[in-house]
N, C-alpha and C positions, 0 to 999 in steps of 0.2 A: 382355450389359454390364450392362445396365440394372438387374438386378436385385442385383447387388454395391451397387450404391450404396442401394439400399431396404435390406438388412440392417441396416444402423449407423445410421441417422437413426430409426427408429421404434421399435425394440427397446431404446434404450438406458432402464434404470430409474436415474432422479433419487437421490443417496445419501439416508438419512434423517439427520438433524441432530434431535439431542434439542437442546430449547430449553434454556436453562439457566435456572435462575431463582433470584431475591436470596437466598432462605433456605438454599440449595445452597451456598454459596459460604461460609458459615460467617467472615462477618468480624467481626474482636473489634478494639473498639477498643485503640492501642498508647500509651502513655503518652506517649513521644517526640514525638507528633505537638501534644502541648500547646505543646512548647518550639519547634518545628518552624514549623507552621501556625497558631497561635494556638487548638486546636481543644480543647475539655473534652466530655466523655462527657456527656451527659444523656437519659435515655429510652429506650437505642436509637439514638440516632443522635449524630454529633460535633455540637455546635452552635460555631461561631466568635464567639472570645470578639468580636471586633471590630466586627461587625455582626449578630449574634444570629442569622444564620439556618445552617440547619440539612444537613447531610451525611449523609443515610441509609444510605446504601450505604457498610458502615467499608471502603473500600481508602483506603491510602496514597494512591495516583492521584487519588483524587476530589477529597481533602483540599487535596494540595498544587495541584490545578489551582484549587479554589477561593481559594485564599491567592494563586494567584501573577496569577490572572485580577481578580480583584478589591481586591487589598489592596498594588499594587507598589507603592506610596510608603512602607507601613511596612516595606520593606524595608533601609533606612538603617538601621534600631536596631541600637547593639552589641548584643552577645550579654547583657553585665550588663544593660543597659536594659532588653532584650525580657525575661529572666528577671523581674526587677523587677514590671515593667507584666504580667506575667503572673501573679505571686503575687495582686497587689491586686487582678485582675480576676476571680479565681480565687474568692477570698474574697468578693468582692463577689457573683460567679454563687450562690455556693451560699447566701451567709445571704439573696439573693432566690427562690431555688429551695426555702428550707425553709418560709418564710412565705405 
């Protein structure tokens, strides 16, 4: 009877999981993130137009998480106000990056 318990415990092989790499995920910036999360694409990353922090892994979840955790006070902006602010900031951002 002691033999049966040994069989399952010692010979179990652990499944090998392939580690995911950021490069393999092929994330691409989506223009909708500019209006939804105040993000702008710059040098392969999404840059927050509010605080200038960058989100290097281009995924909707990461941009949303940044916006919802760091800028909760900005959610009161109406859609038209947010659109106007985004246009102004993007123009300023592009001018700063060009020089």
